[in-house]
C-alpha positions in Angstrom: 67.0 42.9 44.0 64.1 44.4 42.2 64.4 41.8 39.0 64.5 38.8 40.9 61.2 40.4 42.8 60.2 41.6 39.1 60.8 37.7 37.5 58.7 36.2 41.3 55.4 37.9 40.4 56.4 37.1 36.6 55.2 33.9 37.7 52.8 34.6 40.5 50.6 36.7 37.4 51.8 34.8 35.5 53.5 31.2 35.1 51.3 29.7 37.6 48.3 31.0 35.9 49.0 29.4 32.9 49.7 26.0 34.8 46.9 26.2 36.7 44.6 26.8 33.9 46.7 24.0 31.7 48.6 21.5 33.3 46.8 21.2 37.0 43.3 21.0 35.7 40.8 18.1 35.6 40.4 17.8 32.7 42.5 15.6 30.3 46.0 16.2 31.0 47.6 15.6 27.4 45.0 17.9 26.1 45.8 20.3 28.8 49.6 19.7 28.2 49.4 20.4 24.3 46.8 23.5 25.5 50.3 25.4 27.7 52.4 25.0 23.9 49.7 25.8 21.7 48.1 29.2 23.2 51.6 30.5 24.3 52.7 29.9 20.5 49.1 31.7 19.3 49.9 34.9 21.1 53.0 35.6 19.2 53.1 38.4 16.8 50.4 40.4 18.9 51.2 43.2 20.0 49.8 43.7 23.0 51.3 40.7 24.2 55.5 40.5 24.8 57.1 38.3 22.9 58.7 35.1 24.6 59.2 34.9 28.0 60.7 36.2 31.2 61.9 32.7 32.9 63.5 32.5 29.0 64.9 35.1 28.3 66.6 36.4 31.3 68.5 33.3 31.6 70.2 34.0 28.6 71.5 37.1 29.8 73.6 38.1 31.6 72.1 38.5 34.9 71.5 34.8 35.3 75.3 35.3 37.1 73.9 36.9 40.5 72.6 34.9 42.3 69.2 35.7 43.0 68.0 36.4 40.1 68.9 32.7 38.7 67.2 31.7 41.7 64.1 33.2 40.6 64.4 32.1 37.4 65.2 28.6 38.7 61.6 27.9 40.6 59.5 29.0 38.2 61.1 27.3 35.6 61.2 24.0 37.8 57.1 25.6 38.4 56.8 24.7 34.9 59.0 21.2 35.0 57.0 19.3 38.3 53.7 20.4 36.6 54.8 19.1 33.6 55.4 15.9 35.7 52.1 16.4 37.5 50.3 16.1 34.2 52.7 12.6 32.6 51.5 11.2 35.7 48.5 11.3 36.1 48.0 10.4 32.0 49.9 6.9 32.4 47.1 7.0 35.8 44.7 6.7 33.6 46.8 4.1 31.4 49.0 6.3 28.5 51.8 4.7 28.3 55.2 6.9 27.4 58.4 5.4 25.9 60.8 6.9 29.0 60.3 7.7 32.7 58.0 10.8 33.0 60.2 12.7 34.0 62.5 12.7 31.0 59.6 13.2 29.2 59.4 15.9 31.1 62.0 18.3 31.0 62.8 17.4 26.9 59.0 19.4 26.9 60.3 21.7 28.3 63.3 22.6 27.1 61.3 22.2 23.5 59.1 25.1 25.4 61.8 27.6 26.3 63.3 27.2 23.0 59.9 27.8 21.3 59.3 30.6 24.1 63.2 32.0 22.1 62.4 31.8 18.5 59.5 33.0 19.8 61.4 35.6 21.3 63.4 36.5 18.2 60.6 36.6 15.8 59.7 33.6 14.5 56.1 32.9 13.4 54.2 30.1 12.1 55.1 27.6 15.6 52.5 25.5 15.9 53.0 22.9 13.3 56.9 22.1 14.8 54.4 22.2 18.0 52.6 19.9 17.0 55.1 17.1 15.8 57.1 17.6 18.9 54.2 17.0 21.0 53.0 13.8 18.9 56.2 12.0 19.4 56.8 12.4 22.9 52.4 12.2 23.5 51.2 10.9 21.2 48.9 11.5 18.3 46.7 14.3 20.3 
């Protein structure tokens, strides 16, 4: 299917690039998670960058019911969730303690990330303060 192929290409060209840059780097994993979120919301309002995320948007459309499209969207979302979990594992290995198991924190981060992208798609601006509140609550003070 053409849309499923486009989603796979989006994951390759956009999602994977951001995941590698912010979540899989060798630096501080918690700083990487913060940058992953904050750079996404900093781009809102730039007319050269389409609002939102193809994965988040497609997951809310009727086309998500098509198995090939659903599978492509799910592959991209799982890619982000696994990278978040890996970053949290690295943070824990360096001594950071979380209030919940890493997989649960990763899922909470993913839920918030997709929600932020949907808000951006709906035209919400100035999302940085609320994103920072959420990151502080889940990761600790940045």
